[in-house]
mmCIF file of the N, C-alpha and C atoms, coordinates in Angstrom:
data_MODEL
# 
_entry.id   MODEL 
# 
loop_
_atom_site.group_PDB 
_atom_site.id 
_atom_site.type_symbol 
_atom_site.label_atom_id 
_atom_site.label_alt_id 
_atom_site.label_comp_id 
_atom_site.label_asym_id 
_atom_site.label_entity_id 
_atom_site.label_seq_id 
_atom_site.pdbx_PDB_ins_code 
_atom_site.Cartn_x 
_atom_site.Cartn_y 
_atom_site.Cartn_z 
_atom_site.occupancy 
_atom_site.B_iso_or_equiv 
_atom_site.pdbx_formal_charge 
_atom_site.auth_seq_id 
_atom_site.auth_comp_id 
_atom_site.auth_asym_id 
_atom_site.auth_atom_id 
_atom_site.pdbx_PDB_model_num 
ATOM 1   N N  . MET A 1 1  ? -15.729 6.502   26.463 1.00 0.00 ? 1  MET A N  1 
ATOM 2   C CA . MET A 1 1  ? -14.401 5.919   26.403 1.00 0.00 ? 1  MET A CA 1 
ATOM 3   C C  . MET A 1 1  ? -14.226 5.251   25.067 1.00 0.00 ? 1  MET A C  1 
ATOM 4   N N  . TYR A 1 2  ? -13.159 5.614   24.282 1.00 0.00 ? 2  TYR A N  1 
ATOM 5   C CA . TYR A 1 2  ? -12.861 5.128   22.986 1.00 0.00 ? 2  TYR A CA 1 
ATOM 6   C C  . TYR A 1 2  ? -12.139 3.822   22.977 1.00 0.00 ? 2  TYR A C  1 
ATOM 7   N N  . THR A 1 3  ? -12.354 2.992   22.126 1.00 0.00 ? 3  THR A N  1 
ATOM 8   C CA . THR A 1 3  ? -11.569 1.821   21.972 1.00 0.00 ? 3  THR A CA 1 
ATOM 9   C C  . THR A 1 3  ? -10.555 1.843   20.773 1.00 0.00 ? 3  THR A C  1 
ATOM 10  N N  . ALA A 1 4  ? -9.660  1.030   20.641 1.00 0.00 ? 4  ALA A N  1 
ATOM 11  C CA . ALA A 1 4  ? -8.782  1.096   19.542 1.00 0.00 ? 4  ALA A CA 1 
ATOM 12  C C  . ALA A 1 4  ? -9.340  0.972   18.247 1.00 0.00 ? 4  ALA A C  1 
ATOM 13  N N  . GLY A 1 5  ? -10.339 0.248   18.120 1.00 0.00 ? 5  GLY A N  1 
ATOM 14  C CA . GLY A 1 5  ? -11.209 -0.098  17.065 1.00 0.00 ? 5  GLY A CA 1 
ATOM 15  C C  . GLY A 1 5  ? -11.946 1.235   16.370 1.00 0.00 ? 5  GLY A C  1 
ATOM 16  N N  . LEU A 1 6  ? -12.344 2.268   17.343 1.00 0.00 ? 6  LEU A N  1 
ATOM 17  C CA . LEU A 1 6  ? -13.122 3.147   17.050 1.00 0.00 ? 6  LEU A CA 1 
ATOM 18  C C  . LEU A 1 6  ? -12.179 4.425   16.567 1.00 0.00 ? 6  LEU A C  1 
ATOM 19  N N  . LEU A 1 7  ? -10.846 4.247   17.024 1.00 0.00 ? 7  LEU A N  1 
ATOM 20  C CA . LEU A 1 7  ? -10.077 5.519   16.614 1.00 0.00 ? 7  LEU A CA 1 
ATOM 21  C C  . LEU A 1 7  ? -9.121  5.208   15.455 1.00 0.00 ? 7  LEU A C  1 
ATOM 22  N N  . LEU A 1 8  ? -9.203  5.969   14.629 1.00 0.00 ? 8  LEU A N  1 
ATOM 23  C CA . LEU A 1 8  ? -8.306  5.939   13.335 1.00 0.00 ? 8  LEU A CA 1 
ATOM 24  C C  . LEU A 1 8  ? -7.768  7.214   13.199 1.00 0.00 ? 8  LEU A C  1 
ATOM 25  N N  . PHE A 1 9  ? -6.515  7.412   13.504 1.00 0.00 ? 9  PHE A N  1 
ATOM 26  C CA . PHE A 1 9  ? -5.828  8.719   13.246 1.00 0.00 ? 9  PHE A CA 1 
ATOM 27  C C  . PHE A 1 9  ? -6.810  9.803   13.937 1.00 0.00 ? 9  PHE A C  1 
ATOM 28  N N  . GLY A 1 10 ? -7.218  9.532   15.188 1.00 0.00 ? 10 GLY A N  1 
ATOM 29  C CA . GLY A 1 10 ? -7.921  10.505  16.078 1.00 0.00 ? 10 GLY A CA 1 
ATOM 30  C C  . GLY A 1 10 ? -9.280  10.689  15.513 1.00 0.00 ? 10 GLY A C  1 
ATOM 31  N N  . LEU A 1 11 ? -9.902  9.867   14.594 1.00 0.00 ? 11 LEU A N  1 
ATOM 32  C CA . LEU A 1 11 ? -11.270 10.188  14.272 1.00 0.00 ? 11 LEU A CA 1 
ATOM 33  C C  . LEU A 1 11 ? -12.243 9.074   14.883 1.00 0.00 ? 11 LEU A C  1 
ATOM 34  N N  . GLY A 1 12 ? -13.320 9.579   15.313 1.00 0.00 ? 12 GLY A N  1 
ATOM 35  C CA . GLY A 1 12 ? -14.338 8.706   15.899 1.00 0.00 ? 12 GLY A CA 1 
ATOM 36  C C  . GLY A 1 12 ? -15.275 7.824   14.837 1.00 0.00 ? 12 GLY A C  1 
ATOM 37  N N  . ALA A 1 13 ? -16.142 7.265   15.406 1.00 0.00 ? 13 ALA A N  1 
ATOM 38  C CA . ALA A 1 13 ? -16.964 6.401   14.341 1.00 0.00 ? 13 ALA A CA 1 
ATOM 39  C C  . ALA A 1 13 ? -17.821 7.209   13.507 1.00 0.00 ? 13 ALA A C  1 
ATOM 40  N N  . GLN A 1 14 ? -18.309 8.300   14.114 1.00 0.00 ? 14 GLN A N  1 
ATOM 41  C CA . GLN A 1 14 ? -19.210 9.335   13.241 1.00 0.00 ? 14 GLN A CA 1 
ATOM 42  C C  . GLN A 1 14 ? -18.437 10.012  12.193 1.00 0.00 ? 14 GLN A C  1 
ATOM 43  N N  . GLU A 1 15 ? -17.212 10.308  12.509 1.00 0.00 ? 15 GLU A N  1 
ATOM 44  C CA . GLU A 1 15 ? -16.435 11.155  11.284 1.00 0.00 ? 15 GLU A CA 1 
ATOM 45  C C  . GLU A 1 15 ? -15.953 9.928   10.303 1.00 0.00 ? 15 GLU A C  1 
ATOM 46  N N  . ILE A 1 16 ? -15.811 8.779   10.708 1.00 0.00 ? 16 ILE A N  1 
ATOM 47  C CA . ILE A 1 16 ? -15.576 7.824   9.569  1.00 0.00 ? 16 ILE A CA 1 
ATOM 48  C C  . ILE A 1 16 ? -16.712 7.325   8.755  1.00 0.00 ? 16 ILE A C  1 
ATOM 49  N N  . ILE A 1 17 ? -17.892 7.327   9.366  1.00 0.00 ? 17 ILE A N  1 
ATOM 50  C CA . ILE A 1 17 ? -19.105 7.027   8.733  1.00 0.00 ? 17 ILE A CA 1 
ATOM 51  C C  . ILE A 1 17 ? -19.337 8.257   7.634  1.00 0.00 ? 17 ILE A C  1 
ATOM 52  N N  . ILE A 1 18 ? -19.107 9.436   8.110  1.00 0.00 ? 18 ILE A N  1 
ATOM 53  C CA . ILE A 1 18 ? -19.439 10.605  7.288  1.00 0.00 ? 18 ILE A CA 1 
ATOM 54  C C  . ILE A 1 18 ? -18.432 10.569  6.068  1.00 0.00 ? 18 ILE A C  1 
ATOM 55  N N  . ILE A 1 19 ? -17.208 10.286  6.363  1.00 0.00 ? 19 ILE A N  1 
ATOM 56  C CA . ILE A 1 19 ? -16.292 10.278  5.203  1.00 0.00 ? 19 ILE A CA 1 
ATOM 57  C C  . ILE A 1 19 ? -16.685 9.093   4.266  1.00 0.00 ? 19 ILE A C  1 
ATOM 58  N N  . LEU A 1 20 ? -17.032 7.921   4.747  1.00 0.00 ? 20 LEU A N  1 
ATOM 59  C CA . LEU A 1 20 ? -17.456 6.851   3.761  1.00 0.00 ? 20 LEU A CA 1 
ATOM 60  C C  . LEU A 1 20 ? -18.693 7.318   3.045  1.00 0.00 ? 20 LEU A C  1 
ATOM 61  N N  . ILE A 1 21 ? -19.513 7.934   3.577  1.00 0.00 ? 21 ILE A N  1 
ATOM 62  C CA . ILE A 1 21 ? -20.751 8.489   2.886  1.00 0.00 ? 21 ILE A CA 1 
ATOM 63  C C  . ILE A 1 21 ? -20.235 9.456   1.680  1.00 0.00 ? 21 ILE A C  1 
ATOM 64  N N  . ILE A 1 22 ? -19.371 10.231  1.941  1.00 0.00 ? 22 ILE A N  1 
ATOM 65  C CA . ILE A 1 22 ? -18.958 11.293  0.973  1.00 0.00 ? 22 ILE A CA 1 
ATOM 66  C C  . ILE A 1 22 ? -18.124 10.603  -0.012 1.00 0.00 ? 22 ILE A C  1 
ATOM 67  N N  . VAL A 1 23 ? -17.373 9.617   0.283  1.00 0.00 ? 23 VAL A N  1 
ATOM 68  C CA . VAL A 1 23 ? -16.778 8.916   -0.850 1.00 0.00 ? 23 VAL A CA 1 
ATOM 69  C C  . VAL A 1 23 ? -17.627 8.157   -1.626 1.00 0.00 ? 23 VAL A C  1 
ATOM 70  N N  . LEU A 1 24 ? -18.655 7.547   -1.128 1.00 0.00 ? 24 LEU A N  1 
ATOM 71  C CA . LEU A 1 24 ? -19.689 6.740   -1.905 1.00 0.00 ? 24 LEU A CA 1 
ATOM 72  C C  . LEU A 1 24 ? -20.458 7.728   -2.672 1.00 0.00 ? 24 LEU A C  1 
ATOM 73  N N  . LEU A 1 25 ? -20.718 8.993   -2.323 1.00 0.00 ? 25 LEU A N  1 
ATOM 74  C CA . LEU A 1 25 ? -21.516 9.855   -3.325 1.00 0.00 ? 25 LEU A CA 1 
ATOM 75  C C  . LEU A 1 25 ? -20.550 10.367  -4.193 1.00 0.00 ? 25 LEU A C  1 
ATOM 76  N N  . LEU A 1 26 ? -19.202 10.530  -4.057 1.00 0.00 ? 26 LEU A N  1 
ATOM 77  C CA . LEU A 1 26 ? -18.399 11.138  -5.089 1.00 0.00 ? 26 LEU A CA 1 
ATOM 78  C C  . LEU A 1 26 ? -18.145 10.265  -6.211 1.00 0.00 ? 26 LEU A C  1 
ATOM 79  N N  . PHE A 1 27 ? -17.810 8.838   -5.796 1.00 0.00 ? 27 PHE A N  1 
ATOM 80  C CA . PHE A 1 27 ? -17.391 7.818   -6.710 1.00 0.00 ? 27 PHE A CA 1 
ATOM 81  C C  . PHE A 1 27 ? -18.545 6.837   -7.288 1.00 0.00 ? 27 PHE A C  1 
ATOM 82  N N  . GLY A 1 28 ? -19.521 6.672   -6.402 1.00 0.00 ? 28 GLY A N  1 
ATOM 83  C CA . GLY A 1 28 ? -20.445 5.861   -6.818 1.00 0.00 ? 28 GLY A CA 1 
ATOM 84  C C  . GLY A 1 28 ? -20.172 4.319   -6.311 1.00 0.00 ? 28 GLY A C  1 
ATOM 85  N N  . GLY A 1 29 ? -21.254 3.588   -6.242 1.00 0.00 ? 29 GLY A N  1 
ATOM 86  C CA . GLY A 1 29 ? -21.038 2.172   -5.795 1.00 0.00 ? 29 GLY A CA 1 
ATOM 87  C C  . GLY A 1 29 ? -20.305 1.137   -6.815 1.00 0.00 ? 29 GLY A C  1 
ATOM 88  N N  . LYS A 1 30 ? -20.269 1.576   -8.074 1.00 0.00 ? 30 LYS A N  1 
ATOM 89  C CA . LYS A 1 30 ? -19.779 0.784   -8.997 1.00 0.00 ? 30 LYS A CA 1 
ATOM 90  C C  . LYS A 1 30 ? -18.262 1.097   -9.203 1.00 0.00 ? 30 LYS A C  1 
ATOM 91  N N  . LYS A 1 31 ? -17.755 2.227   -8.919 1.00 0.00 ? 31 LYS A N  1 
ATOM 92  C CA . LYS A 1 31 ? -16.477 2.674   -9.083 1.00 0.00 ? 31 LYS A CA 1 
ATOM 93  C C  . LYS A 1 31 ? -15.528 2.365   -7.940 1.00 0.00 ? 31 LYS A C  1 
ATOM 94  N N  . ILE A 1 32 ? -16.098 2.159   -6.823 1.00 0.00 ? 32 ILE A N  1 
ATOM 95  C CA . ILE A 1 32 ? -15.223 2.094   -5.690 1.00 0.00 ? 32 ILE A CA 1 
ATOM 96  C C  . ILE A 1 32 ? -14.383 0.539   -5.800 1.00 0.00 ? 32 ILE A C  1 
ATOM 97  N N  . PRO A 1 33 ? -15.132 -0.331  -6.158 1.00 0.00 ? 33 PRO A N  1 
ATOM 98  C CA . PRO A 1 33 ? -14.343 -1.743  -6.272 1.00 0.00 ? 33 PRO A CA 1 
ATOM 99  C C  . PRO A 1 33 ? -13.212 -1.653  -7.390 1.00 0.00 ? 33 PRO A C  1 
ATOM 100 N N  . GLU A 1 34 ? -13.593 -0.788  -8.351 1.00 0.00 ? 34 GLU A N  1 
ATOM 101 C CA . GLU A 1 34 ? -12.462 -0.664  -9.450 1.00 0.00 ? 34 GLU A CA 1 
ATOM 102 C C  . GLU A 1 34 ? -11.269 0.022   -8.805 1.00 0.00 ? 34 GLU A C  1 
ATOM 103 N N  . LEU A 1 35 ? -11.620 1.138   -8.054 1.00 0.00 ? 35 LEU A N  1 
ATOM 104 C CA . LEU A 1 35 ? -10.514 1.744   -7.300 1.00 0.00 ? 35 LEU A CA 1 
ATOM 105 C C  . LEU A 1 35 ? -9.771  0.996   -6.509 1.00 0.00 ? 35 LEU A C  1 
ATOM 106 N N  . MET A 1 36 ? -10.429 0.192   -5.662 1.00 0.00 ? 36 MET A N  1 
ATOM 107 C CA . MET A 1 36 ? -9.682  -0.667  -4.617 1.00 0.00 ? 36 MET A CA 1 
ATOM 108 C C  . MET A 1 36 ? -9.000  -1.978  -5.471 1.00 0.00 ? 36 MET A C  1 
ATOM 109 N N  . ARG A 1 37 ? -9.349  -2.417  -6.512 1.00 0.00 ? 37 ARG A N  1 
ATOM 110 C CA . ARG A 1 37 ? -8.667  -3.236  -7.293 1.00 0.00 ? 37 ARG A CA 1 
ATOM 111 C C  . ARG A 1 37 ? -7.464  -2.555  -7.908 1.00 0.00 ? 37 ARG A C  1 
ATOM 112 N N  . GLY A 1 38 ? -7.541  -1.421  -8.451 1.00 0.00 ? 38 GLY A N  1 
ATOM 113 C CA . GLY A 1 38 ? -6.365  -0.696  -9.085 1.00 0.00 ? 38 GLY A CA 1 
ATOM 114 C C  . GLY A 1 38 ? -5.400  -0.401  -7.867 1.00 0.00 ? 38 GLY A C  1 
ATOM 115 N N  . LEU A 1 39 ? -5.851  -0.007  -6.652 1.00 0.00 ? 39 LEU A N  1 
ATOM 116 C CA . LEU A 1 39 ? -4.797  0.243   -5.488 1.00 0.00 ? 39 LEU A CA 1 
ATOM 117 C C  . LEU A 1 39 ? -4.233  -1.145  -5.213 1.00 0.00 ? 39 LEU A C  1 
ATOM 118 N N  . GLY A 1 40 ? -4.785  -2.156  -5.029 1.00 0.00 ? 40 GLY A N  1 
ATOM 119 C CA . GLY A 1 40 ? -4.194  -3.465  -4.793 1.00 0.00 ? 40 GLY A CA 1 
ATOM 120 C C  . GLY A 1 40 ? -3.223  -4.021  -5.845 1.00 0.00 ? 40 GLY A C  1 
ATOM 121 N N  . ARG A 1 41 ? -3.407  -3.615  -7.224 1.00 0.00 ? 41 ARG A N  1 
ATOM 122 C CA . ARG A 1 41 ? -2.447  -3.924  -8.012 1.00 0.00 ? 41 ARG A CA 1 
ATOM 123 C C  . ARG A 1 41 ? -1.185  -3.088  -8.035 1.00 0.00 ? 41 ARG A C  1 
ATOM 124 N N  . GLY A 1 42 ? -1.419  -1.684  -7.591 1.00 0.00 ? 42 GLY A N  1 
ATOM 125 C CA . GLY A 1 42 ? -0.479  -0.892  -7.464 1.00 0.00 ? 42 GLY A CA 1 
ATOM 126 C C  . GLY A 1 42 ? 0.478   -1.187  -6.310 1.00 0.00 ? 42 GLY A C  1 
ATOM 127 N N  . VAL A 1 43 ? -0.171  -1.564  -5.186 1.00 0.00 ? 43 VAL A N  1 
ATOM 128 C CA . VAL A 1 43 ? 0.828   -2.169  -4.246 1.00 0.00 ? 43 VAL A CA 1 
ATOM 129 C C  . VAL A 1 43 ? 1.328   -3.342  -4.508 1.00 0.00 ? 43 VAL A C  1 
ATOM 130 N N  . LYS A 1 44 ? 0.734   -4.233  -4.994 1.00 0.00 ? 44 LYS A N  1 
ATOM 131 C CA . LYS A 1 44 ? 1.524   -5.503  -5.453 1.00 0.00 ? 44 LYS A CA 1 
ATOM 132 C C  . LYS A 1 44 ? 2.868   -5.319  -6.318 1.00 0.00 ? 44 LYS A C  1 
ATOM 133 N N  . GLU A 1 45 ? 2.500   -4.444  -7.481 1.00 0.00 ? 45 GLU A N  1 
ATOM 134 C CA . GLU A 1 45 ? 3.641   -4.008  -8.286 1.00 0.00 ? 45 GLU A CA 1 
ATOM 135 C C  . GLU A 1 45 ? 4.709   -3.432  -7.461 1.00 0.00 ? 45 GLU A C  1 
ATOM 136 N N  . PHE A 1 46 ? 4.416   -2.589  -6.468 1.00 0.00 ? 46 PHE A N  1 
ATOM 137 C CA . PHE A 1 46 ? 5.462   -1.953  -5.807 1.00 0.00 ? 46 PHE A CA 1 
ATOM 138 C C  . PHE A 1 46 ? 6.194   -2.984  -4.971 1.00 0.00 ? 46 PHE A C  1 
ATOM 139 N N  . LYS A 1 47 ? 5.531   -3.827  -4.361 1.00 0.00 ? 47 LYS A N  1 
ATOM 140 C CA . LYS A 1 47 ? 6.220   -4.840  -3.565 1.00 0.00 ? 47 LYS A CA 1 
ATOM 141 C C  . LYS A 1 47 ? 7.044   -5.735  -4.477 1.00 0.00 ? 47 LYS A C  1 
ATOM 142 N N  . ASP A 1 48 ? 6.594   -6.153  -5.678 1.00 0.00 ? 48 ASP A N  1 
ATOM 143 C CA . ASP A 1 48 ? 7.440   -6.902  -6.781 1.00 0.00 ? 48 ASP A CA 1 
ATOM 144 C C  . ASP A 1 48 ? 8.476   -6.108  -7.021 1.00 0.00 ? 48 ASP A C  1 
ATOM 145 N N  . GLY A 1 49 ? 8.387   -4.811  -7.233 1.00 0.00 ? 49 GLY A N  1 
ATOM 146 C CA . GLY A 1 49 ? 9.521   -3.954  -7.610 1.00 0.00 ? 49 GLY A CA 1 
ATOM 147 C C  . GLY A 1 49 ? 10.625  -3.904  -6.590 1.00 0.00 ? 49 GLY A C  1 
ATOM 148 N N  . GLN A 1 50 ? 10.081  -3.896  -5.412 1.00 0.00 ? 50 GLN A N  1 
ATOM 149 C CA . GLN A 1 50 ? 11.225  -3.807  -4.208 1.00 0.00 ? 50 GLN A CA 1 
ATOM 150 C C  . GLN A 1 50 ? 11.948  -5.129  -4.202 1.00 0.00 ? 50 GLN A C  1 
ATOM 151 N N  . LYS A 1 51 ? 11.185  -6.331  -4.484 1.00 0.00 ? 51 LYS A N  1 
ATOM 152 C CA . LYS A 1 51 ? 11.954  -7.661  -4.251 1.00 0.00 ? 51 LYS A CA 1 
ATOM 153 C C  . LYS A 1 51 ? 12.903  -7.779  -5.430 1.00 0.00 ? 51 LYS A C  1 
ATOM 154 N N  . ASP A 1 52 ? 12.413  -7.367  -6.684 1.00 0.00 ? 52 ASP A N  1 
ATOM 155 C CA . ASP A 1 52 ? 13.553  -7.267  -7.898 1.00 0.00 ? 52 ASP A CA 1 
ATOM 156 C C  . ASP A 1 52 ? 14.680  -6.389  -7.656 1.00 0.00 ? 52 ASP A C  1 
ATOM 157 N N  . ASP A 1 53 ? 14.449  -5.267  -6.879 1.00 0.00 ? 53 ASP A N  1 
ATOM 158 C CA . ASP A 1 53 ? 15.527  -4.370  -6.572 1.00 0.00 ? 53 ASP A CA 1 
ATOM 159 C C  . ASP A 1 53 ? 16.478  -4.831  -5.601 1.00 0.00 ? 53 ASP A C  1 
ATOM 160 N N  . ASP A 1 54 ? 15.748  -5.619  -4.491 1.00 0.00 ? 54 ASP A N  1 
ATOM 161 C CA . ASP A 1 54 ? 16.733  -6.283  -3.547 1.00 0.00 ? 54 ASP A CA 1 
ATOM 162 C C  . ASP A 1 54 ? 17.653  -7.560  -4.299 1.00 0.00 ? 54 ASP A C  1 
ATOM 163 N N  . THR A 1 55 ? 17.022  -8.158  -5.057 1.00 0.00 ? 55 THR A N  1 
ATOM 164 C CA . THR A 1 55 ? 17.925  -9.216  -5.795 1.00 0.00 ? 55 THR A CA 1 
ATOM 165 C C  . THR A 1 55 ? 18.916  -8.863  -6.640 1.00 0.00 ? 55 THR A C  1 
ATOM 166 N N  . THR A 1 56 ? 18.588  -7.581  -7.351 1.00 0.00 ? 56 THR A N  1 
ATOM 167 C CA . THR A 1 56 ? 19.513  -6.898  -8.158 1.00 0.00 ? 56 THR A CA 1 
ATOM 168 C C  . THR A 1 56 ? 20.691  -6.421  -7.367 1.00 0.00 ? 56 THR A C  1 
ATOM 169 N N  . ASN A 1 57 ? 20.440  -5.699  -6.161 1.00 0.00 ? 57 ASN A N  1 
ATOM 170 C CA . ASN A 1 57 ? 21.544  -5.132  -5.355 1.00 0.00 ? 57 ASN A CA 1 
ATOM 171 C C  . ASN A 1 57 ? 22.236  -6.386  -4.731 1.00 0.00 ? 57 ASN A C  1 
ATOM 172 N N  . THR A 1 58 ? 21.642  -7.560  -4.333 1.00 0.00 ? 58 THR A N  1 
ATOM 173 C CA . THR A 1 58 ? 22.412  -8.743  -3.987 1.00 0.00 ? 58 THR A CA 1 
ATOM 174 C C  . THR A 1 58 ? 23.270  -9.185  -4.904 1.00 0.00 ? 58 THR A C  1 
ATOM 175 N N  . ASP A 1 59 ? 22.598  -9.411  -6.243 1.00 0.00 ? 59 ASP A N  1 
ATOM 176 C CA . ASP A 1 59 ? 23.566  -9.829  -7.335 1.00 0.00 ? 59 ASP A CA 1 
ATOM 177 C C  . ASP A 1 59 ? 24.825  -8.931  -7.693 1.00 0.00 ? 59 ASP A C  1 
ATOM 178 N N  . THR A 1 60 ? 24.505  -7.647  -7.585 1.00 0.00 ? 60 THR A N  1 
ATOM 179 C CA . THR A 1 60 ? 25.725  -6.707  -7.875 1.00 0.00 ? 60 THR A CA 1 
ATOM 180 C C  . THR A 1 60 ? 26.772  -6.843  -6.817 1.00 0.00 ? 60 THR A C  1 
ATOM 181 N N  . ARG A 1 61 ? 26.356  -6.988  -5.507 1.00 0.00 ? 61 ARG A N  1 
ATOM 182 C CA . ARG A 1 61 ? 27.194  -7.114  -4.124 1.00 0.00 ? 61 ARG A CA 1 
ATOM 183 C C  . ARG A 1 61 ? 27.977  -8.330  -4.502 1.00 0.00 ? 61 ARG A C  1 
ATOM 184 N N  . ASP A 1 62 ? 27.355  -9.513  -4.868 1.00 0.00 ? 62 ASP A N  1 
ATOM 185 C CA . ASP A 1 62 ? 28.125  -10.763 -5.042 1.00 0.00 ? 62 ASP A CA 1 
ATOM 186 C C  . ASP A 1 62 ? 28.987  -10.595 -6.151 1.00 0.00 ? 62 ASP A C  1 
ATOM 187 N N  . THR A 1 63 ? 28.717  -9.803  -7.270 1.00 0.00 ? 63 THR A N  1 
ATOM 188 C CA . THR A 1 63 ? 29.516  -9.810  -8.389 1.00 0.00 ? 63 THR A CA 1 
ATOM 189 C C  . THR A 1 63 ? 30.848  -8.916  -8.013 1.00 0.00 ? 63 THR A C  1 
ATOM 190 N N  . ASN A 1 64 ? 30.559  -7.807  -7.234 1.00 0.00 ? 64 ASN A N  1 
ATOM 191 C CA . ASN A 1 64 ? 31.772  -6.880  -6.715 1.00 0.00 ? 64 ASN A CA 1 
ATOM 192 C C  . ASN A 1 64 ? 32.615  -7.531  -5.808 1.00 0.00 ? 64 ASN A C  1 
ATOM 193 N N  . GLU A 1 65 ? 32.024  -8.336  -4.969 1.00 0.00 ? 65 GLU A N  1 
ATOM 194 C CA . GLU A 1 65 ? 32.817  -9.124  -4.237 1.00 0.00 ? 65 GLU A CA 1 
ATOM 195 C C  . GLU A 1 65 ? 33.862  -10.190 -4.799 1.00 0.00 ? 65 GLU A C  1 
ATOM 196 N N  . LYS A 1 66 ? 33.197  -10.753 -5.691 1.00 0.00 ? 66 LYS A N  1 
ATOM 197 C CA . LYS A 1 66 ? 34.098  -11.743 -6.603 1.00 0.00 ? 66 LYS A CA 1 
ATOM 198 C C  . LYS A 1 66 ? 35.273  -11.157 -7.401 1.00 0.00 ? 66 LYS A C  1 
ATOM 199 N N  . THR A 1 67 ? 34.834  -9.936  -7.885 1.00 0.00 ? 67 THR A N  1 
ATOM 200 C CA . THR A 1 67 ? 35.933  -9.138  -8.593 1.00 0.00 ? 67 THR A CA 1 
ATOM 201 C C  . THR A 1 67 ? 37.022  -8.672  -7.751 1.00 0.00 ? 67 THR A C  1 
ATOM 202 N N  . ASN A 1 68 ? 36.660  -8.267  -6.594 1.00 0.00 ? 68 ASN A N  1 
ATOM 203 C CA . ASN A 1 68 ? 37.603  -7.709  -5.608 1.00 0.00 ? 68 ASN A CA 1 
ATOM 204 C C  . ASN A 1 68 ? 38.499  -8.658  -5.029 1.00 0.00 ? 68 ASN A C  1 
ATOM 205 N N  . ASN A 1 69 ? 38.030  -10.006 -4.811 1.00 0.00 ? 69 ASN A N  1 
ATOM 206 C CA . ASN A 1 69 ? 38.795  -11.032 -4.229 1.00 0.00 ? 69 ASN A CA 1 
ATOM 207 C C  . ASN A 1 69 ? 39.577  -11.691 -5.397 1.00 0.00 ? 69 ASN A C  1 
ATOM 208 N N  . GLN A 1 70 ? 39.421  -11.407 -6.556 1.00 0.00 ? 70 GLN A N  1 
ATOM 209 C CA . GLN A 1 70 ? 40.395  -12.046 -7.436 1.00 0.00 ? 70 GLN A CA 1 
ATOM 210 C C  . GLN A 1 70 ? 41.614  -11.275 -7.731 1.00 0.00 ? 70 GLN A C  1 
# 
């Protein structure tokens, strides 16, 4: 019987361990933290970009509403 913790996209514990070993062999122990750091920065920049876009759209709507009401 599988629990939710062992299933990740239909993969069992053994498959996940094999994938992690392959990633470790391909990139090495020193490179993986750098990759994760870069991934984290990319996600942060993406979220910041979405926030900036939301405020820009809100500002544009406010300006359009003011122009239409005058």
